Structures are given as C-alpha cells and as structure tokens.
mmCIF entry with sequence, helices, sheets and N, C-alpha, C, O atoms, coordinates in Angstrom:
data_MODEL
# 
_entry.id   MODEL 
# 
_entity.id                         1 
_entity.type                       polymer 
_entity.pdbx_number_of_molecules   1 
# 
_entity_poly.entity_id                      1 
_entity_poly.type                           'polypeptide(L)' 
_entity_poly.nstd_linkage                   no 
_entity_poly.nstd_monomer                   no 
_entity_poly.pdbx_seq_one_letter_code       
;(UNK)(UNK)(UNK)(UNK)(UNK)(UNK)(UNK)(UNK)(UNK)(UNK)(UNK)(UNK)(UNK)(UNK)(UNK)(UNK)
(UNK)(UNK)(UNK)(UNK)(UNK)(UNK)(UNK)(UNK)(UNK)(UNK)(UNK)(UNK)(UNK)(UNK)(UNK)(UNK)
(UNK)(UNK)(UNK)(UNK)(UNK)(UNK)(UNK)(UNK)(UNK)(UNK)(UNK)(UNK)(UNK)(UNK)(UNK)(UNK)
(UNK)(UNK)(UNK)(UNK)(UNK)(UNK)
;
_entity_poly.pdbx_seq_one_letter_code_can   XXXXXXXXXXXXXXXXXXXXXXXXXXXXXXXXXXXXXXXXXXXXXXXXXXXXXX 
_entity_poly.pdbx_strand_id                 A 
# 
loop_
_entity_poly_seq.entity_id 
_entity_poly_seq.num 
_entity_poly_seq.mon_id 
_entity_poly_seq.hetero 
1 1  UNK n 
1 2  UNK n 
1 3  UNK n 
1 4  UNK n 
1 5  UNK n 
1 6  UNK n 
1 7  UNK n 
1 8  UNK n 
1 9  UNK n 
1 10 UNK n 
1 11 UNK n 
1 12 UNK n 
1 13 UNK n 
1 14 UNK n 
1 15 UNK n 
1 16 UNK n 
1 17 UNK n 
1 18 UNK n 
1 19 UNK n 
1 20 UNK n 
1 21 UNK n 
1 22 UNK n 
1 23 UNK n 
1 24 UNK n 
1 25 UNK n 
1 26 UNK n 
1 27 UNK n 
1 28 UNK n 
1 29 UNK n 
1 30 UNK n 
1 31 UNK n 
1 32 UNK n 
1 33 UNK n 
1 34 UNK n 
1 35 UNK n 
1 36 UNK n 
1 37 UNK n 
1 38 UNK n 
1 39 UNK n 
1 40 UNK n 
1 41 UNK n 
1 42 UNK n 
1 43 UNK n 
1 44 UNK n 
1 45 UNK n 
1 46 UNK n 
1 47 UNK n 
1 48 UNK n 
1 49 UNK n 
1 50 UNK n 
1 51 UNK n 
1 52 UNK n 
1 53 UNK n 
1 54 UNK n 
# 
_struct_asym.id          A 
_struct_asym.entity_id   1 
# 
loop_
_struct_conf.conf_type_id 
_struct_conf.id 
_struct_conf.pdbx_PDB_helix_id 
_struct_conf.beg_label_comp_id 
_struct_conf.beg_label_asym_id 
_struct_conf.beg_label_seq_id 
_struct_conf.pdbx_beg_PDB_ins_code 
_struct_conf.end_label_comp_id 
_struct_conf.end_label_asym_id 
_struct_conf.end_label_seq_id 
_struct_conf.pdbx_end_PDB_ins_code 
_struct_conf.beg_auth_comp_id 
_struct_conf.beg_auth_asym_id 
_struct_conf.beg_auth_seq_id 
_struct_conf.end_auth_comp_id 
_struct_conf.end_auth_asym_id 
_struct_conf.end_auth_seq_id 
_struct_conf.pdbx_PDB_helix_class 
_struct_conf.details 
_struct_conf.pdbx_PDB_helix_length 
HELX_P HELX_P1 AA1 UNK A 10 ? UNK A 29 ? UNK A 10 UNK A 29 1 ? 20 
HELX_P HELX_P2 AA2 UNK A 35 ? UNK A 53 ? UNK A 35 UNK A 53 1 ? 19 
# 
_struct_conf_type.id          HELX_P 
_struct_conf_type.criteria    ? 
_struct_conf_type.reference   ? 
# 
loop_
_atom_site.group_PDB 
_atom_site.id 
_atom_site.type_symbol 
_atom_site.label_atom_id 
_atom_site.label_alt_id 
_atom_site.label_comp_id 
_atom_site.label_asym_id 
_atom_site.label_entity_id 
_atom_site.label_seq_id 
_atom_site.pdbx_PDB_ins_code 
_atom_site.Cartn_x 
_atom_site.Cartn_y 
_atom_site.Cartn_z 
_atom_site.occupancy 
_atom_site.B_iso_or_equiv 
_atom_site.pdbx_formal_charge 
_atom_site.auth_seq_id 
_atom_site.auth_comp_id 
_atom_site.auth_asym_id 
_atom_site.auth_atom_id 
_atom_site.pdbx_PDB_model_num 
ATOM 1   N N  . UNK A 1 1  ? -21.683 7.515  -15.587 1.00 0.00 ? 1  UNK A N  1 
ATOM 2   C CA . UNK A 1 1  ? -22.798 7.746  -14.693 1.00 0.00 ? 1  UNK A CA 1 
ATOM 3   C C  . UNK A 1 1  ? -22.941 6.626  -13.673 1.00 0.00 ? 1  UNK A C  1 
ATOM 4   O O  . UNK A 1 1  ? -23.591 6.813  -12.644 1.00 0.00 ? 1  UNK A O  1 
ATOM 5   N N  . UNK A 1 2  ? -22.355 5.480  -13.931 1.00 0.00 ? 2  UNK A N  1 
ATOM 6   C CA . UNK A 1 2  ? -22.465 4.359  -13.014 1.00 0.00 ? 2  UNK A CA 1 
ATOM 7   C C  . UNK A 1 2  ? -21.356 4.307  -11.977 1.00 0.00 ? 2  UNK A C  1 
ATOM 8   O O  . UNK A 1 2  ? -21.162 3.277  -11.331 1.00 0.00 ? 2  UNK A O  1 
ATOM 9   N N  . UNK A 1 3  ? -20.622 5.407  -11.808 1.00 0.00 ? 3  UNK A N  1 
ATOM 10  C CA . UNK A 1 3  ? -19.513 5.402  -10.867 1.00 0.00 ? 3  UNK A CA 1 
ATOM 11  C C  . UNK A 1 3  ? -20.017 5.523  -9.430  1.00 0.00 ? 3  UNK A C  1 
ATOM 12  O O  . UNK A 1 3  ? -21.007 6.199  -9.148  1.00 0.00 ? 3  UNK A O  1 
ATOM 13  N N  . UNK A 1 4  ? -19.298 4.841  -8.532  1.00 0.00 ? 4  UNK A N  1 
ATOM 14  C CA . UNK A 1 4  ? -19.614 4.910  -7.110  1.00 0.00 ? 4  UNK A CA 1 
ATOM 15  C C  . UNK A 1 4  ? -18.481 5.645  -6.413  1.00 0.00 ? 4  UNK A C  1 
ATOM 16  O O  . UNK A 1 4  ? -17.310 5.319  -6.609  1.00 0.00 ? 4  UNK A O  1 
ATOM 17  N N  . UNK A 1 5  ? -18.823 6.620  -5.613  1.00 0.00 ? 5  UNK A N  1 
ATOM 18  C CA . UNK A 1 5  ? -17.822 7.362  -4.856  1.00 0.00 ? 5  UNK A CA 1 
ATOM 19  C C  . UNK A 1 5  ? -17.874 6.855  -3.428  1.00 0.00 ? 5  UNK A C  1 
ATOM 20  O O  . UNK A 1 5  ? -18.928 6.853  -2.793  1.00 0.00 ? 5  UNK A O  1 
ATOM 21  N N  . UNK A 1 6  ? -16.719 6.423  -2.927  1.00 0.00 ? 6  UNK A N  1 
ATOM 22  C CA . UNK A 1 6  ? -16.662 5.870  -1.583  1.00 0.00 ? 6  UNK A CA 1 
ATOM 23  C C  . UNK A 1 6  ? -15.994 6.864  -0.642  1.00 0.00 ? 6  UNK A C  1 
ATOM 24  O O  . UNK A 1 6  ? -14.942 7.419  -0.959  1.00 0.00 ? 6  UNK A O  1 
ATOM 25  N N  . UNK A 1 7  ? -16.600 7.082  0.496   1.00 0.00 ? 7  UNK A N  1 
ATOM 26  C CA . UNK A 1 7  ? -16.043 7.977  1.498   1.00 0.00 ? 7  UNK A CA 1 
ATOM 27  C C  . UNK A 1 7  ? -14.964 7.251  2.282   1.00 0.00 ? 7  UNK A C  1 
ATOM 28  O O  . UNK A 1 7  ? -15.171 6.134  2.755   1.00 0.00 ? 7  UNK A O  1 
ATOM 29  N N  . UNK A 1 8  ? -13.804 7.896  2.417   1.00 0.00 ? 8  UNK A N  1 
ATOM 30  C CA . UNK A 1 8  ? -12.720 7.358  3.242   1.00 0.00 ? 8  UNK A CA 1 
ATOM 31  C C  . UNK A 1 8  ? -12.423 8.418  4.294   1.00 0.00 ? 8  UNK A C  1 
ATOM 32  O O  . UNK A 1 8  ? -12.080 9.556  3.973   1.00 0.00 ? 8  UNK A O  1 
ATOM 33  N N  . UNK A 1 9  ? -12.561 8.026  5.541   1.00 0.00 ? 9  UNK A N  1 
ATOM 34  C CA . UNK A 1 9  ? -12.381 8.982  6.626   1.00 0.00 ? 9  UNK A CA 1 
ATOM 35  C C  . UNK A 1 9  ? -10.936 9.474  6.713   1.00 0.00 ? 9  UNK A C  1 
ATOM 36  O O  . UNK A 1 9  ? -10.014 8.844  6.195   1.00 0.00 ? 9  UNK A O  1 
ATOM 37  N N  . UNK A 1 10 ? -10.769 10.594 7.370   1.00 0.00 ? 10 UNK A N  1 
ATOM 38  C CA . UNK A 1 10 ? -9.438  11.176 7.535   1.00 0.00 ? 10 UNK A CA 1 
ATOM 39  C C  . UNK A 1 10 ? -8.528  10.220 8.306   1.00 0.00 ? 10 UNK A C  1 
ATOM 40  O O  . UNK A 1 10 ? -7.349  10.088 7.976   1.00 0.00 ? 10 UNK A O  1 
ATOM 41  N N  . UNK A 1 11 ? -9.059  9.557  9.321   1.00 0.00 ? 11 UNK A N  1 
ATOM 42  C CA . UNK A 1 11 ? -8.252  8.621  10.114  1.00 0.00 ? 11 UNK A CA 1 
ATOM 43  C C  . UNK A 1 11 ? -7.818  7.419  9.274   1.00 0.00 ? 11 UNK A C  1 
ATOM 44  O O  . UNK A 1 11 ? -6.708  6.912  9.440   1.00 0.00 ? 11 UNK A O  1 
ATOM 45  N N  . UNK A 1 12 ? -8.682  6.970  8.382   1.00 0.00 ? 12 UNK A N  1 
ATOM 46  C CA . UNK A 1 12 ? -8.333  5.841  7.511   1.00 0.00 ? 12 UNK A CA 1 
ATOM 47  C C  . UNK A 1 12 ? -7.239  6.241  6.524   1.00 0.00 ? 12 UNK A C  1 
ATOM 48  O O  . UNK A 1 12 ? -6.317  5.465  6.273   1.00 0.00 ? 12 UNK A O  1 
ATOM 49  N N  . UNK A 1 13 ? -7.336  7.450  5.961   1.00 0.00 ? 13 UNK A N  1 
ATOM 50  C CA . UNK A 1 13 ? -6.288  7.930  5.053   1.00 0.00 ? 13 UNK A CA 1 
ATOM 51  C C  . UNK A 1 13 ? -4.957  8.050  5.783   1.00 0.00 ? 13 UNK A C  1 
ATOM 52  O O  . UNK A 1 13 ? -3.909  7.722  5.225   1.00 0.00 ? 13 UNK A O  1 
ATOM 53  N N  . UNK A 1 14 ? -4.993  8.519  7.034   1.00 0.00 ? 14 UNK A N  1 
ATOM 54  C CA . UNK A 1 14 ? -3.772  8.641  7.832   1.00 0.00 ? 14 UNK A CA 1 
ATOM 55  C C  . UNK A 1 14 ? -3.175  7.262  8.114   1.00 0.00 ? 14 UNK A C  1 
ATOM 56  O O  . UNK A 1 14 ? -1.958  7.082  8.061   1.00 0.00 ? 14 UNK A O  1 
ATOM 57  N N  . UNK A 1 15 ? -4.039  6.296  8.413   1.00 0.00 ? 15 UNK A N  1 
ATOM 58  C CA . UNK A 1 15 ? -3.578  4.921  8.659   1.00 0.00 ? 15 UNK A CA 1 
ATOM 59  C C  . UNK A 1 15 ? -2.887  4.361  7.423   1.00 0.00 ? 15 UNK A C  1 
ATOM 60  O O  . UNK A 1 15 ? -1.830  3.739  7.530   1.00 0.00 ? 15 UNK A O  1 
ATOM 61  N N  . UNK A 1 16 ? -3.474  4.576  6.260   1.00 0.00 ? 16 UNK A N  1 
ATOM 62  C CA . UNK A 1 16 ? -2.886  4.106  5.000   1.00 0.00 ? 16 UNK A CA 1 
ATOM 63  C C  . UNK A 1 16 ? -1.537  4.769  4.759   1.00 0.00 ? 16 UNK A C  1 
ATOM 64  O O  . UNK A 1 16 ? -0.582  4.114  4.344   1.00 0.00 ? 16 UNK A O  1 
ATOM 65  N N  . UNK A 1 17 ? -1.462  6.083  5.024   1.00 0.00 ? 17 UNK A N  1 
ATOM 66  C CA . UNK A 1 17 ? -0.211  6.816  4.829   1.00 0.00 ? 17 UNK A CA 1 
ATOM 67  C C  . UNK A 1 17 ? 0.880   6.288  5.764   1.00 0.00 ? 17 UNK A C  1 
ATOM 68  O O  . UNK A 1 17 ? 2.029   6.128  5.352   1.00 0.00 ? 17 UNK A O  1 
ATOM 69  N N  . UNK A 1 18 ? 0.523   6.021  7.011   1.00 0.00 ? 18 UNK A N  1 
ATOM 70  C CA . UNK A 1 18 ? 1.507   5.516  7.972   1.00 0.00 ? 18 UNK A CA 1 
ATOM 71  C C  . UNK A 1 18 ? 2.002   4.123  7.584   1.00 0.00 ? 18 UNK A C  1 
ATOM 72  O O  . UNK A 1 18 ? 3.185   3.819  7.734   1.00 0.00 ? 18 UNK A O  1 
ATOM 73  N N  . UNK A 1 19 ? 1.105   3.287  7.091   1.00 0.00 ? 19 UNK A N  1 
ATOM 74  C CA . UNK A 1 19 ? 1.502   1.945  6.644   1.00 0.00 ? 19 UNK A CA 1 
ATOM 75  C C  . UNK A 1 19 ? 2.461   2.055  5.472   1.00 0.00 ? 19 UNK A C  1 
ATOM 76  O O  . UNK A 1 19 ? 3.472   1.354  5.435   1.00 0.00 ? 19 UNK A O  1 
ATOM 77  N N  . UNK A 1 20 ? 2.161   2.927  4.510   1.00 0.00 ? 20 UNK A N  1 
ATOM 78  C CA . UNK A 1 20 ? 3.047   3.098  3.357   1.00 0.00 ? 20 UNK A CA 1 
ATOM 79  C C  . UNK A 1 20 ? 4.408   3.627  3.787   1.00 0.00 ? 20 UNK A C  1 
ATOM 80  O O  . UNK A 1 20 ? 5.438   3.196  3.268   1.00 0.00 ? 20 UNK A O  1 
ATOM 81  N N  . UNK A 1 21 ? 4.414   4.550  4.723   1.00 0.00 ? 21 UNK A N  1 
ATOM 82  C CA . UNK A 1 21 ? 5.675   5.105  5.221   1.00 0.00 ? 21 UNK A CA 1 
ATOM 83  C C  . UNK A 1 21 ? 6.489   4.024  5.943   1.00 0.00 ? 21 UNK A C  1 
ATOM 84  O O  . UNK A 1 21 ? 7.705   3.937  5.770   1.00 0.00 ? 21 UNK A O  1 
ATOM 85  N N  . UNK A 1 22 ? 5.818   3.212  6.742   1.00 0.00 ? 22 UNK A N  1 
ATOM 86  C CA . UNK A 1 22 ? 6.507   2.136  7.457   1.00 0.00 ? 22 UNK A CA 1 
ATOM 87  C C  . UNK A 1 22 ? 7.093   1.121  6.475   1.00 0.00 ? 22 UNK A C  1 
ATOM 88  O O  . UNK A 1 22 ? 8.206   0.635  6.677   1.00 0.00 ? 22 UNK A O  1 
ATOM 89  N N  . UNK A 1 23 ? 6.353   0.802  5.419   1.00 0.00 ? 23 UNK A N  1 
ATOM 90  C CA . UNK A 1 23 ? 6.873   -0.124 4.405   1.00 0.00 ? 23 UNK A CA 1 
ATOM 91  C C  . UNK A 1 23 ? 8.105   0.443  3.722   1.00 0.00 ? 23 UNK A C  1 
ATOM 92  O O  . UNK A 1 23 ? 9.067   -0.283 3.470   1.00 0.00 ? 23 UNK A O  1 
ATOM 93  N N  . UNK A 1 24 ? 8.083   1.739  3.422   1.00 0.00 ? 24 UNK A N  1 
ATOM 94  C CA . UNK A 1 24 ? 9.227   2.375  2.768   1.00 0.00 ? 24 UNK A CA 1 
ATOM 95  C C  . UNK A 1 24 ? 10.451  2.325  3.682   1.00 0.00 ? 24 UNK A C  1 
ATOM 96  O O  . UNK A 1 24 ? 11.559  2.053  3.221   1.00 0.00 ? 24 UNK A O  1 
ATOM 97  N N  . UNK A 1 25 ? 10.255  2.585  4.964   1.00 0.00 ? 25 UNK A N  1 
ATOM 98  C CA . UNK A 1 25 ? 11.364  2.525  5.917   1.00 0.00 ? 25 UNK A CA 1 
ATOM 99  C C  . UNK A 1 25 ? 11.892  1.100  6.015   1.00 0.00 ? 25 UNK A C  1 
ATOM 100 O O  . UNK A 1 25 ? 13.103  0.882  5.991   1.00 0.00 ? 25 UNK A O  1 
ATOM 101 N N  . UNK A 1 26 ? 10.992  0.135  6.126   1.00 0.00 ? 26 UNK A N  1 
ATOM 102 C CA . UNK A 1 26 ? 11.396  -1.274 6.216   1.00 0.00 ? 26 UNK A CA 1 
ATOM 103 C C  . UNK A 1 26 ? 12.190  -1.684 4.978   1.00 0.00 ? 26 UNK A C  1 
ATOM 104 O O  . UNK A 1 26 ? 13.223  -2.344 5.087   1.00 0.00 ? 26 UNK A O  1 
ATOM 105 N N  . UNK A 1 27 ? 11.704  -1.291 3.803   1.00 0.00 ? 27 UNK A N  1 
ATOM 106 C CA . UNK A 1 27 ? 12.391  -1.637 2.557   1.00 0.00 ? 27 UNK A CA 1 
ATOM 107 C C  . UNK A 1 27 ? 13.766  -0.984 2.472   1.00 0.00 ? 27 UNK A C  1 
ATOM 108 O O  . UNK A 1 27 ? 14.688  -1.550 1.885   1.00 0.00 ? 27 UNK A O  1 
ATOM 109 N N  . UNK A 1 28 ? 13.908  0.208  3.054   1.00 0.00 ? 28 UNK A N  1 
ATOM 110 C CA . UNK A 1 28 ? 15.218  0.862  3.021   1.00 0.00 ? 28 UNK A CA 1 
ATOM 111 C C  . UNK A 1 28 ? 16.193  0.186  3.980   1.00 0.00 ? 28 UNK A C  1 
ATOM 112 O O  . UNK A 1 28 ? 17.398  0.178  3.730   1.00 0.00 ? 28 UNK A O  1 
ATOM 113 N N  . UNK A 1 29 ? 15.687  -0.378 5.071   1.00 0.00 ? 29 UNK A N  1 
ATOM 114 C CA . UNK A 1 29 ? 16.549  -1.062 6.040   1.00 0.00 ? 29 UNK A CA 1 
ATOM 115 C C  . UNK A 1 29 ? 16.854  -2.487 5.592   1.00 0.00 ? 29 UNK A C  1 
ATOM 116 O O  . UNK A 1 29 ? 17.990  -2.944 5.721   1.00 0.00 ? 29 UNK A O  1 
ATOM 117 N N  . UNK A 1 30 ? 15.867  -3.185 5.076   1.00 0.00 ? 30 UNK A N  1 
ATOM 118 C CA . UNK A 1 30 ? 16.003  -4.577 4.650   1.00 0.00 ? 30 UNK A CA 1 
ATOM 119 C C  . UNK A 1 30 ? 15.704  -4.690 3.159   1.00 0.00 ? 30 UNK A C  1 
ATOM 120 O O  . UNK A 1 30 ? 14.633  -5.163 2.779   1.00 0.00 ? 30 UNK A O  1 
ATOM 121 N N  . UNK A 1 31 ? 16.638  -4.262 2.310   1.00 0.00 ? 31 UNK A N  1 
ATOM 122 C CA . UNK A 1 31 ? 16.384  -4.333 0.866   1.00 0.00 ? 31 UNK A CA 1 
ATOM 123 C C  . UNK A 1 31 ? 16.277  -5.780 0.386   1.00 0.00 ? 31 UNK A C  1 
ATOM 124 O O  . UNK A 1 31 ? 16.915  -6.688 0.919   1.00 0.00 ? 31 UNK A O  1 
ATOM 125 N N  . UNK A 1 32 ? 15.463  -5.953 -0.619  1.00 0.00 ? 32 UNK A N  1 
ATOM 126 C CA . UNK A 1 32 ? 15.278  -7.278 -1.204  1.00 0.00 ? 32 UNK A CA 1 
ATOM 127 C C  . UNK A 1 32 ? 16.511  -7.667 -2.012  1.00 0.00 ? 32 UNK A C  1 
ATOM 128 O O  . UNK A 1 32 ? 17.174  -6.805 -2.589  1.00 0.00 ? 32 UNK A O  1 
ATOM 129 N N  . UNK A 1 33 ? 16.823  -8.971 -2.056  1.00 0.00 ? 33 UNK A N  1 
ATOM 130 C CA . UNK A 1 33 ? 17.961  -9.458 -2.835  1.00 0.00 ? 33 UNK A CA 1 
ATOM 131 C C  . UNK A 1 33 ? 17.657  -9.392 -4.333  1.00 0.00 ? 33 UNK A C  1 
ATOM 132 O O  . UNK A 1 33 ? 18.570  -9.305 -5.155  1.00 0.00 ? 33 UNK A O  1 
ATOM 133 N N  . UNK A 1 34 ? 16.362  -9.435 -4.682  1.00 0.00 ? 34 UNK A N  1 
ATOM 134 C CA . UNK A 1 34 ? 15.934  -9.421 -6.079  1.00 0.00 ? 34 UNK A CA 1 
ATOM 135 C C  . UNK A 1 34 ? 15.074  -8.190 -6.335  1.00 0.00 ? 34 UNK A C  1 
ATOM 136 O O  . UNK A 1 34 ? 13.871  -8.224 -6.076  1.00 0.00 ? 34 UNK A O  1 
ATOM 137 N N  . UNK A 1 35 ? 15.667  -7.088 -6.844  1.00 0.00 ? 35 UNK A N  1 
ATOM 138 C CA . UNK A 1 35 ? 14.890  -5.862 -7.050  1.00 0.00 ? 35 UNK A CA 1 
ATOM 139 C C  . UNK A 1 35 ? 13.687  -6.054 -7.965  1.00 0.00 ? 35 UNK A C  1 
ATOM 140 O O  . UNK A 1 35 ? 12.644  -5.444 -7.730  1.00 0.00 ? 35 UNK A O  1 
ATOM 141 N N  . UNK A 1 36 ? 13.801  -6.885 -9.003  1.00 0.00 ? 36 UNK A N  1 
ATOM 142 C CA . UNK A 1 36 ? 12.670  -7.109 -9.908  1.00 0.00 ? 36 UNK A CA 1 
ATOM 143 C C  . UNK A 1 36 ? 11.543  -7.817 -9.167  1.00 0.00 ? 36 UNK A C  1 
ATOM 144 O O  . UNK A 1 36 ? 10.372  -7.486 -9.354  1.00 0.00 ? 36 UNK A O  1 
ATOM 145 N N  . UNK A 1 37 ? 11.887  -8.782 -8.334  1.00 0.00 ? 37 UNK A N  1 
ATOM 146 C CA . UNK A 1 37 ? 10.880  -9.491 -7.550  1.00 0.00 ? 37 UNK A CA 1 
ATOM 147 C C  . UNK A 1 37 ? 10.222  -8.594 -6.523  1.00 0.00 ? 37 UNK A C  1 
ATOM 148 O O  . UNK A 1 37 ? 9.044   -8.755 -6.206  1.00 0.00 ? 37 UNK A O  1 
ATOM 149 N N  . UNK A 1 38 ? 10.993  -7.644 -6.001  1.00 0.00 ? 38 UNK A N  1 
ATOM 150 C CA . UNK A 1 38 ? 10.449  -6.727 -5.004  1.00 0.00 ? 38 UNK A CA 1 
ATOM 151 C C  . UNK A 1 38 ? 9.329   -5.887 -5.585  1.00 0.00 ? 38 UNK A C  1 
ATOM 152 O O  . UNK A 1 38 ? 8.297   -5.694 -4.942  1.00 0.00 ? 38 UNK A O  1 
ATOM 153 N N  . UNK A 1 39 ? 9.523   -5.384 -6.800  1.00 0.00 ? 39 UNK A N  1 
ATOM 154 C CA . UNK A 1 39 ? 8.481   -4.566 -7.414  1.00 0.00 ? 39 UNK A CA 1 
ATOM 155 C C  . UNK A 1 39 ? 7.218   -5.372 -7.628  1.00 0.00 ? 39 UNK A C  1 
ATOM 156 O O  . UNK A 1 39 ? 6.119   -4.882 -7.368  1.00 0.00 ? 39 UNK A O  1 
ATOM 157 N N  . UNK A 1 40 ? 7.355   -6.590 -8.093  1.00 0.00 ? 40 UNK A N  1 
ATOM 158 C CA . UNK A 1 40 ? 6.188   -7.420 -8.354  1.00 0.00 ? 40 UNK A CA 1 
ATOM 159 C C  . UNK A 1 40 ? 5.461   -7.759 -7.061  1.00 0.00 ? 40 UNK A C  1 
ATOM 160 O O  . UNK A 1 40 ? 4.246   -7.579 -6.969  1.00 0.00 ? 40 UNK A O  1 
ATOM 161 N N  . UNK A 1 41 ? 6.195   -8.253 -6.052  1.00 0.00 ? 41 UNK A N  1 
ATOM 162 C CA . UNK A 1 41 ? 5.541   -8.631 -4.810  1.00 0.00 ? 41 UNK A CA 1 
ATOM 163 C C  . UNK A 1 41 ? 5.003   -7.409 -4.083  1.00 0.00 ? 41 UNK A C  1 
ATOM 164 O O  . UNK A 1 41 ? 3.943   -7.484 -3.461  1.00 0.00 ? 41 UNK A O  1 
ATOM 165 N N  . UNK A 1 42 ? 5.709   -6.285 -4.146  1.00 0.00 ? 42 UNK A N  1 
ATOM 166 C CA . UNK A 1 42 ? 5.248   -5.064 -3.501  1.00 0.00 ? 42 UNK A CA 1 
ATOM 167 C C  . UNK A 1 42 ? 3.961   -4.558 -4.121  1.00 0.00 ? 42 UNK A C  1 
ATOM 168 O O  . UNK A 1 42 ? 3.053   -4.126 -3.411  1.00 0.00 ? 42 UNK A O  1 
ATOM 169 N N  . UNK A 1 43 ? 3.879   -4.609 -5.435  1.00 0.00 ? 43 UNK A N  1 
ATOM 170 C CA . UNK A 1 43 ? 2.675   -4.162 -6.117  1.00 0.00 ? 43 UNK A CA 1 
ATOM 171 C C  . UNK A 1 43 ? 1.497   -5.061 -5.749  1.00 0.00 ? 43 UNK A C  1 
ATOM 172 O O  . UNK A 1 43 ? 0.389   -4.575 -5.521  1.00 0.00 ? 43 UNK A O  1 
ATOM 173 N N  . UNK A 1 44 ? 1.735   -6.366 -5.690  1.00 0.00 ? 44 UNK A N  1 
ATOM 174 C CA . UNK A 1 44 ? 0.661   -7.286 -5.333  1.00 0.00 ? 44 UNK A CA 1 
ATOM 175 C C  . UNK A 1 44 ? 0.203   -7.064 -3.902  1.00 0.00 ? 44 UNK A C  1 
ATOM 176 O O  . UNK A 1 44 ? -0.995  -7.105 -3.622  1.00 0.00 ? 44 UNK A O  1 
ATOM 177 N N  . UNK A 1 45 ? 1.137   -6.832 -2.998  1.00 0.00 ? 45 UNK A N  1 
ATOM 178 C CA . UNK A 1 45 ? 0.771   -6.601 -1.600  1.00 0.00 ? 45 UNK A CA 1 
ATOM 179 C C  . UNK A 1 45 ? -0.043  -5.320 -1.471  1.00 0.00 ? 45 UNK A C  1 
ATOM 180 O O  . UNK A 1 45 ? -1.035  -5.280 -0.744  1.00 0.00 ? 45 UNK A O  1 
ATOM 181 N N  . UNK A 1 46 ? 0.369   -4.294 -2.163  1.00 0.00 ? 46 UNK A N  1 
ATOM 182 C CA . UNK A 1 46 ? -0.354  -3.030 -2.064  1.00 0.00 ? 46 UNK A CA 1 
ATOM 183 C C  . UNK A 1 46 ? -1.749  -3.150 -2.665  1.00 0.00 ? 46 UNK A C  1 
ATOM 184 O O  . UNK A 1 46 ? -2.705  -2.599 -2.118  1.00 0.00 ? 46 UNK A O  1 
ATOM 185 N N  . UNK A 1 47 ? -1.877  -3.857 -3.773  1.00 0.00 ? 47 UNK A N  1 
ATOM 186 C CA . UNK A 1 47 ? -3.199  -4.053 -4.360  1.00 0.00 ? 47 UNK A CA 1 
ATOM 187 C C  . UNK A 1 47 ? -4.080  -4.837 -3.404  1.00 0.00 ? 47 UNK A C  1 
ATOM 188 O O  . UNK A 1 47 ? -5.267  -4.543 -3.266  1.00 0.00 ? 47 UNK A O  1 
ATOM 189 N N  . UNK A 1 48 ? -3.515  -5.815 -2.755  1.00 0.00 ? 48 UNK A N  1 
ATOM 190 C CA . UNK A 1 48 ? -4.288  -6.598 -1.794  1.00 0.00 ? 48 UNK A CA 1 
ATOM 191 C C  . UNK A 1 48 ? -4.785  -5.737 -0.641  1.00 0.00 ? 48 UNK A C  1 
ATOM 192 O O  . UNK A 1 48 ? -5.923  -5.887 -0.196  1.00 0.00 ? 48 UNK A O  1 
ATOM 193 N N  . UNK A 1 49 ? -3.933  -4.835 -0.157  1.00 0.00 ? 49 UNK A N  1 
ATOM 194 C CA . UNK A 1 49 ? -4.336  -3.928 0.909   1.00 0.00 ? 49 UNK A CA 1 
ATOM 195 C C  . UNK A 1 49 ? -5.446  -3.004 0.449   1.00 0.00 ? 49 UNK A C  1 
ATOM 196 O O  . UNK A 1 49 ? -6.406  -2.761 1.180   1.00 0.00 ? 49 UNK A O  1 
ATOM 197 N N  . UNK A 1 50 ? -5.313  -2.492 -0.759  1.00 0.00 ? 50 UNK A N  1 
ATOM 198 C CA . UNK A 1 50 ? -6.342  -1.595 -1.272  1.00 0.00 ? 50 UNK A CA 1 
ATOM 199 C C  . UNK A 1 50 ? -7.681  -2.309 -1.347  1.00 0.00 ? 50 UNK A C  1 
ATOM 200 O O  . UNK A 1 50 ? -8.722  -1.718 -1.062  1.00 0.00 ? 50 UNK A O  1 
ATOM 201 N N  . UNK A 1 51 ? -7.653  -3.567 -1.726  1.00 0.00 ? 51 UNK A N  1 
ATOM 202 C CA . UNK A 1 51 ? -8.904  -4.325 -1.806  1.00 0.00 ? 51 UNK A CA 1 
ATOM 203 C C  . UNK A 1 51 ? -9.569  -4.461 -0.459  1.00 0.00 ? 51 UNK A C  1 
ATOM 204 O O  . UNK A 1 51 ? -10.796 -4.428 -0.369  1.00 0.00 ? 51 UNK A O  1 
ATOM 205 N N  . UNK A 1 52 ? -8.769  -4.615 0.610   1.00 0.00 ? 52 UNK A N  1 
ATOM 206 C CA . UNK A 1 52 ? -9.350  -4.747 1.939   1.00 0.00 ? 52 UNK A CA 1 
ATOM 207 C C  . UNK A 1 52 ? -9.870  -3.423 2.466   1.00 0.00 ? 52 UNK A C  1 
ATOM 208 O O  . UNK A 1 52 ? -10.814 -3.395 3.256   1.00 0.00 ? 52 UNK A O  1 
ATOM 209 N N  . UNK A 1 53 ? -9.266  -2.334 2.039   1.00 0.00 ? 53 UNK A N  1 
ATOM 210 C CA . UNK A 1 53 ? -9.651  -1.024 2.562   1.00 0.00 ? 53 UNK A CA 1 
ATOM 211 C C  . UNK A 1 53 ? -10.839 -0.440 1.834   1.00 0.00 ? 53 UNK A C  1 
ATOM 212 O O  . UNK A 1 53 ? -11.585 0.359  2.400   1.00 0.00 ? 53 UNK A O  1 
ATOM 213 N N  . UNK A 1 54 ? -11.023 -0.828 0.592   1.00 0.00 ? 54 UNK A N  1 
ATOM 214 C CA . UNK A 1 54 ? -12.069 -0.195 -0.222  1.00 0.00 ? 54 UNK A CA 1 
ATOM 215 C C  . UNK A 1 54 ? -13.430 -0.744 0.042   1.00 0.00 ? 54 UNK A C  1 
ATOM 216 O O  . UNK A 1 54 ? -14.403 -0.304 -0.571  1.00 0.00 ? 54 UNK A O  1 
# 
C-alpha cells in the first residue's frame, strides 16, 4: 500500500530507449577487452542513469 507510482512521459521513455540503443551500438563497435568487467561497469552505469531519471 505504500508504493509510489511515478509517471514517465512518452518522450522520456523514447529518450531512454534511444540511449540504450546507442550504447548497444557503441558496445558492438568498441567491445571491451574484459567482458566480465564490461557487465559490471555497464550495470553500474545503467543503475546510475535510472537513478537520475526516476
């Protein structure tokens, strides 16, 4: 019952989708030398972005 629902506009969702798509393209062009490190740093970066958007 204590949950908060946050409205995210259509333009904001599109912006997030475009950023994720751009990151995927960048990662495919410039792969990391350390795949294990990539997952960790990528997850942290994405969590950081989510914190700024929410």
